GUTINU-605793 format. One record per residue (C-alpha): x, y, z. Coordinates in steps of 0.1 Angstrom, whole numbers, plus 5000, padded with zeros to 4 digits. Example, Ala and Ser with C-alpha at 12.3 -4.5 7.8 and 13.67 -1.06 7.14 Angstrom:
512349555078;513749895071;
//
This chain:
564353544895;561553314887;563953044874;565953064906;562853024928;561752714908;565152554911;565052604949;561652454951;562852144931;565852104953;563752124985;561251874971;564051634963;565451644997;562051595013;561451294990;564751134999;564051185036;560551025033;561950725014;564650675040;562050685068;559850435051;562850205045;563750225082;560150145093;560049845070;563349715083;562349765119;558849645114;559949315101;560249285063;563149055071;565448905046;565848545039;568148495068;565448595094;563748285107;560548265128;560348085161;559047725162;556247815186;554948085163;555247865132;553347585149;550647835161;550147955125;549947595112;547347515139;545347815127;545647695091;544447335100;540947465108;540647665076;539247575042;541547725016;539547684984;542047894963;545147734978;546348074990;548147935020;550147685000;553347845013;552447755049;554047425054;556347225077;558447105049;562147185052;562247435024;559047605036;559447595073;560447965077;557148125084;558648475079;558548395041;554948275041;552248475023;550548725046;553348705073;555948965083;558648915110;560949145130;564249115112;566149105144;564148875167;562348675141;558948725159;555848755137;554749115139;552249115110;549548875099;547348995069;544948745054;542348995044;540048925014;541348565009;537948385010;539048155038;536447965059;536747795093;535647435096;534447495132;535147675164;538647685177;538947485209;541847705220;543048045207;545347945178;547048285176;547848315213;551548245207;551848555185;552648775215;554649035195;552049085168;551249455162;549149415130;546349165125;543949175096;541548895089;538749095073;536348955047;536848585056;534448345071;535248285108;531648215119;531048025152;534148195167;534448475192;537148735194;538648555224;538648215207;540948355180;543448575199;542848495236;542148755263;545248925275;548448835256;548549065225;549549375243;551649495214;548749495189;548249835173;546049735143;543149485146;540749435117;538249145120;535549325099;533149115077;534448785091;531248655108;532648645143;529948645170;529548675208;530348975230;533249215228;535549095256;536049335286;539749245285;540049405250;540149745264;542049655296;545049485279;545249605243;545949965253;548350015224;545549975197;545150275174;542950095148;540049865158;537649745131;534949495141;532149605117;529849375097;529849085121;527348925145;528649075177;526149095205;525749245240;526849595250;530049785245;532449725274;533350045292;536949925292;537250045256;537650395271;541050285284;542450275248;544150605250;545850575216;542750465197;542150675166;539850455145;536850255160;534350085137;531549865152;529049925124;526449655114;526449425144;523749345169;525149545198;522749705222;522449905254;523550265258;526650425242;529250445270;530050795284;533750695285;534050755248;534451115257;537751025274;539250905241;541151215232;542851075201;539750925185;539151065150;536850805135;533850645153;531150445136;528450275157;525750275130;523349985122;523149845157;520449845184;521850115207;519250295228;519150585252;520550935243;523651065227;526351095255;527051455263;530751365268;531151345230;531751725232;535151635248;536351505214;536551855200;539851875182;540251515169;536851375159;536351405121;533851115115;530851025137;528150785126;525350675149;522750605122;520250305122;519850275159;517150345185;518650655200;516150905216;516251245232;517751565218;520851635197;523251795222;523552175218;527352135222;527651955189;527352275169;529752455192;532552215200;532851955173;534852195152;536851935133;533951715123;533651645085;531151355085;528151345109;525351085105;522651065131;519950945107;517350675112;516950705150;514150845172;515751185179;513351455189;513251825195;514652085172;517952105154;520452305176;520752665165;524552635169;524752395139;526752565113;528452815135;531652635141;531452315119;533452475091;534852145079;531551955077;531051795043;528351535051;525351585074;522551335078;519651385102;516951225082;514350965094;514051105130;511351305147;513051645146;510651935145;510752315143;512352525117;515652465100;518252695116;519452995096;522952905107;522952625081;523952895057;527452885073;528152535061;530352665033;532052325028;528952105031;528351885001;525551655011;522651735035;519951485044;516951615064;514151405050;511451225069;511151455099;508551705110;510452015102;508252315094;508452675082;510352805052;513652675038;516052945051;517153215028;520753155039;520752815021;521853014991;525253045008;525952675006;527552694973;529452364977;526252164983;525651884958;522651694974;519851844994;517251605008;514151765024;511351535015;508451435037;508551725062;506152015067;508052285050;506052565034;508152755009;511352764989;513353084988;514453244955;518053224968;517952854961;519252944927;522553064943;523452704951;525552674920;526952324927;523552164935;522851844915;519951684934;517151874951;514451654968;511651844985;508751614977;506051535002;505951875020;503452155021;505352394998;502952644982;503352914956;505252894924;508452714918;511252984921;512453084887;516053074900;515952694902;515952674864;519152874864;521152604884;522952464854;524452174874;520952054886;520351694875;517351594897;514451804909;511851624930;508951844943;506051594941;503151594966;503151964975;500852254970;502852414942;500852634918;501452874890;502752774856;505852604844;508152864827;508552884789;512352824789;514052914757;517552964746;517253334751;515553334785;517753074802;521153134818;522152774809;523152694773;522152334780;520452204811;521851894827;518451804843;517851434841;514951384865;511951614869;509251494893;506451744900;503451514904;500551574928;500551954928;498352224914;500452344886;498352474857;498852634823;500152484791;502452184787;506052334787;508552354759;511252104769;513752174741;516452284765;516251964786;517851724761;519351504789;515951444805;515451074815;512451084838;509551334836;506551314859;503951594857;501051374867;498051474889;498251854881;496052094862;497952114830;495752194800;496052234763;497952004740;501251824746;504152024732;505751844703;509251904719;508551604740;509351394709;512951524708;513951394742;516151114730;517251014765;513750994780;512950664797;510050754820;507050974810;504051024832;501651304825;498451124837;495551294855;495651634840;493351814816;495451764785;493651724752;494351734715;496151504692;499251294697;500951234664;503951034655;506051344659;505351334697;507251004699;509851064671;513051024690;511850834721;513750524714;514750474751;511250524765;510150224786;507350374808;504450564794;501450684814;498850914798;495950804819;492851024825;493451294798;491551364766;494351284743;493651134709;496150904692;496450994656;499050754641;498850544609;498050184611;501450114596;503350324622;506150144640;506850294674;510550374680;510350234716;509849904734;507649984765;507649794798;504649984811;501750114790;498950314808;496650484784;493250474802;490650714789;492850824759;491250784725;492850484707;489850344689;487650254672;490150014656;492349804678;495749984679;498049814655;501149984668;500949774700;502049484678;505749584683;505449614721;506449264728;508349324760;505649494781;504849394817;501849624823;499249724798;496149934805;494150044775;490750054793;488150304783;489850394751;487050374727;487950054710;485049884693;486949624673;487549254678;490749144695;493349024670;494948684675;498448824677;497549024708;497448724731;501048614723;502348964721;504448954753;505448624769;506148774804;503449034809;501949074844;498749274839;496449344810;493449574813;491249614782;488049684802;485349934796;485549934758;483149794732;485349514721;483149244705;483248904690;484748574702;488148504715;489648214695;491547954715;495247994710;498447814718;500248054741;503848064753;503448274784;506148234810;504048424835;500648394852;499148734844;496148934857;493648994829;490749234829;488349224800;485249344819;482549564805;482949484768;480749294743;482748974742;480748654735;480948284731;482948054754;485948164775;488947984758;490947744778;494347934775;493048224796;492747994826;496548004829;496148354844;496248454880;493148664879;490348684853;487848974854;485248904827;482149074843;479549254821;480249074788;478148824769;480248504776;478048204774;480247924788;483347854810;483247484803;486647504786;488147504822;487547134823;490447104798;492847214825;494646904837;497247054860;496847264891;496047624881;497447944896;494048114891;493048314922;490248534909;487448434886;484748694880;482248604852;479348794868;476748974847;477248754816;475048504797;476248184812;473547914811;472947554818;474547344845;477847444859;480647204852;481846984880;485547024873;486947264899;489447034915;492447184896;491647534908;492547504944;494247844945;490948024938;490248304964;487248464947;484648294925;481948524913;479248394889;476448624901;473848774879;473948534849;470348444856;470348124836;472847904854;470947614867;471147264881;472847184914;475847354928;478747134918;480246934947;483846994934;483547354944;484147224979;487747154968;488447524967;489747535002;491347874999;488148044986;487148355005;484348484983;481648264967;478948454948;476248264929;473348504934;470748574908;470748234890;468547934889;470547684911;468447414927;468747164955;470547194988;473847364995;476447094989;478046945021;481446975004;481447345010;482047285047;485747235037;485947595025;486847725060;488348045047;485048175033;484348545042;481548615018;478848355009;476248504986;473748254971;470648464971;467948474945;468148114933;465847814938;467947644965;465947444990;466147235021;467147345056;469947595062;472947375069;473947365105;477547315095;477747675082;478047795118;480447515128;482847515099;482747865083;484048065113;485448345091;482148445075;481448815074;478548815049;475948545045;473248605019;470648335012;467648555005;464848464980;465248094979;463147804991;464947725023;462747585051;463047465087;464347685115;467347915118;470147685131;471547795164;475047705152;474948025131;475548205164;479048055164;480148285136;481648575155;482548805126;479148785108;477949135102;475449095073;472848815076;470148805049;467748515051;464748705038;462048575014;462348205023;460047965041;461947965074;459847905105;460347865142;461748125166;464548375163;467548225183;468448425214;472148345207;472248595178;473648825204;476948635199;477648815166;480648995180;481049215149;477549365155;478249435192;480449725182;479750025160;483350025147;484649835116;486249505128;489649585111;489449965107;488749915070;485650015051;486149745024;486349375023;489549295005;491248964996;494948944991;496448684969;499648584951;499948724917;502448494900;504748714879;506648414866;506748044874;509248114902;508348454915;505248614928;503948944941;500849034961;497549174947;494149234962;490549214952;487749424968;484249274970;481249454957;477949304970;474349374962;472749444996;469049505003;469049835021;465950035030;463949825006;466249894976;468849654962;472149854960;475749784953;478149824982;481949814978;483850104994;481650095025;480749725026;482649665059;480449925076;477249755067;475849565097;472449415090;470049135099;467249075074;464848785083;461848935065;459348745044;459448415063;457148235087;459048315120;456948315151;457348395188;458848715201;461948925194;464548805219;465549075243;469148975238;469049125203;469349475219;472949385228;473949425191;474549795195;476449815162;473449695142;472449945115;469649775097;467049535112;464249395092;461749135106;458749245084;456248995070;456548725096;454248595123;456048745152;454048845182;454348975218;455749315227;458649495210;461649465235;461549755259;465249825255;465249835217;466450195221;469850045230;470449985193;471650345189;473350275156;470050175139;469450355106;466550135094;464049935114;461149745098;458849535120;455749575097;453249305089;453549105121;451349065152;453249275177;451149415205;451449645234;452849995234;455850125213;458750125238;459650485248;463350405243;462750385205;462650765206;466350775217;467650635184;468650965168;470150805137;466950635126;465950745091;463650455081;460950315105;458050095096;455849955124;452649935103;450149655102;450649515137;448449525169;450249805186;448350035209;448750335231;450350665224;453250705201;456150815223;456751185220;459951325208;461251485176;462451155162;459250935161;457051235151;459251305121;458150995102;455250975079;451950845094;452250545070;454950405094;452250345120;449150265099;447349935105;447649955143;444050025154;445050105190;447750355182;447150725186;449051055187;451151245162;451851185134;448650985132;445451195128;443850995157;444151175190;444750995223;442251025252;442751345271;444351525242;442751855231;440451825201;440752085173;438552395181;435352395161;434752715141;431952945155;428753005137;429653355127;432953235113;431152965094;428853225079;431753445071;433453155053;430353085033;430153445022;433653425008;432053214980;435152994974;433052774950;432053064927;431853114890;435553194889;436252854905;434452664876;436252874850;439652794866;438652424868;437852414831;440952594820;443052374842;441552054827;442052174791;445652274797;446551964818;444851714794;446151864761;449551944777;450051564782;448051414754;449151674729;452751574734;451851214731;450051284698;452651504682;455951354697;456451004685;459450924709;457551044740;454450844729;456550534726;458250574760;454850644777;453050334764;456150114769;456050234806;452350134809;452949794793;456049724815;454149834846;451249604838;453549314832;455449384864;452249404885;450849084870;454148894877;454449024913;450848934920;451348584907;454448534927;453148674960;449648524959;450648174972;452648325000;449848565009;447348285010;449648065031;450248355056;446548425057;445748055064;448248045092;446748365108;443248205109;444547895126;
//
């Protein structure tokens, strides 16, 4: 019986095959696969030759197209088919032939092909031509298939296309340069089944008439500039539409509710990368039983994910990332057993259900960047098909399971990518023996503790390993890296791991990226690095190395981009080397014990961070004879001495030059520094430079920070600073010997927010125009940033570059203390003119600088009254007007500055009552001392009319006397206190050698300091005193 049934089936299949072959043969015959006797018409042949004449045929593909006698039958030409009865050309297919037009056709070359029903010119170069310039407007009424995709045509879609070519069933114009809107006439194409307009520059709204195209099965309008909402008429295409793509547009509004109810045949739906809002319709999933691909990502969709998604039994790929979806992932997701990819990243989802483990086909789960809390569902580890799990940047907690052969449902996991960084996962490092296919493992920024499990060394496919920023500790031995031959990225930063490998160990890997900050590699320089000759990024900062740098280290990798060896105790000199770098790296050697001169080969770098070492010279830079790529040079806090070389002309790319705090750099500032026209930060503070600021610096018009304080510079403050350096934010010239007056041109620097001219010999009046400091007229940061950063090109190779940044850290005199400011530097808004010889009054216009936080005019010869509206400076945190000659009353508005934490009005000629209010009375009386006419709290002096303290009565006085406070007990207590206090201090100094040494060293240092300060300030005190007597 079975044999008979099989024979019947074979017979039926044979008959069907014979029928189909006969039908195809009949179609080919009728469609024009004509024999050699069929000959095309002269007009059509000439039209094709005219079309060819404007084409560049690099590969000689159209060699058969010719007027020669034996080639003049165009029905036999490549890409041509004719009707075997009439000889008319019915098919022209030149797709993927790499043809290019020489220019725009003056008249449509194909207009004579009136009987054409198939035209395919896709993937050629027909730029400069419109659709109408190729085929005309109204003649190809028989055309059923038109494909001009990827051909570079431009211009609008002709209105006549929809009016005349009503027989079209396939229209593909994707990947072109079409512009304008979609003509409504396309709705007249009642036979159209396939319409593809993807990747053009079309705009406007999507026509409602698409809903009338009852035969349309495939519609792709993605990657255009369409706006407006999704037409509700799309619901009319219920039984035919299987593919709808509207992605990469500017569509707004809601997803029509009818989509989930009426698009019952849809298999592919892509609405991603628009501006759609609202929630996902609850009907989604109810009737879309054929849906295999759904993309709603990169919109503004909110609310929960509908439970009905569980009905997508055929769905294979689901993209919901980059929305604002909230709530839990529905339990019903476990029903989507065909799902292969699930993208949910960067929403506000809060939990993952245990049923996620029922998605037996799932290969990729991405739920990173949400608010998922709790433990990772154990069922996830039982999805044997899972290849990628990304759950980074959530609030996941708990411990990673100890998966073993006996506890896992999978004999071997197929997991290749595991990304769980930036969570709160704790516990021990997991045993990874079952994950032999793992290629990327990122467990960084969690709370893992204990040692690293040695199973990590068995992951022979591992390429990426990041376990940084945990609390891991213990020893890493050679066994931990045993089979990691494919590893190219290693980040163990910010753990307490100790490398314990032999000096002869040869690592099995060649790393591209090595981040080992805060691991223990030293004290010897790690010899295993010698084989890592292909690295791009190396960071071994703060790793306990106290060795010298071996010579092989500098030529280890020819193409490295960054090298950070900072915060170690590396010592000795760096020998000059012949290097063969093909890149311009960024090198950080800061905070070590390196000494001697900086070798010339290092000046090939893009950035050099050498601060806090013992380098004594940078004169080798004068050996650079070609223009350098160096953008950052920081040799601050070293031991540079002598005159600075005048050979900066080859360093025109410098953005930051920091030579601060070397203390012994002397001589004049080199004029060639003025050739650094891209320089944004110049820091020469705390040295011994003399002379005037060189005029050549006026060419450095991009300067943002100019810090030349604590030197021996002299002369007047240059007026060109205000005229040329319009981008200055910070100007520090304190503690020099500048004289003359404050140039009014400084007022022309609108972005200036830190001006420090203190401790100079500046005289004259305070310019009224300081009110023009725009940055100080607002309490906000000028660019919504708290730092001052400089961006510069980091040249990865001689031909490519990236972008890096440098953040300034400046020493600012704040509340009388010199402090480092970096992270909040942009918020510092200060004027310090103290310690000069300024006279006259405080300009009332100063009170317009409402963003000013610190204002110091102390130790000048200023007089008159304090401006009445000084209270307008509501952002003031520190105000010091001490040691001047201000007179009159303290303005009542001063009490309105509620942020004021430092106030010093002492040693003036102020009088009257200190204004009452919680603010001014909260300061110590020292803030008002030296003003004979001042009275009122917190001063002990009462103002006239105020109540005097009530004197005690005679009886009270007698009673107090009888209390006998100074009695025999008082003297006993005094003696005991003296003995305990004296011997408590002196006894420790006698019997504790280290304390005795510290104490007497403190006394010596204090005596020396007092003597030096007295010697320094005596001339200025005498000069100020002489002026006051004049």
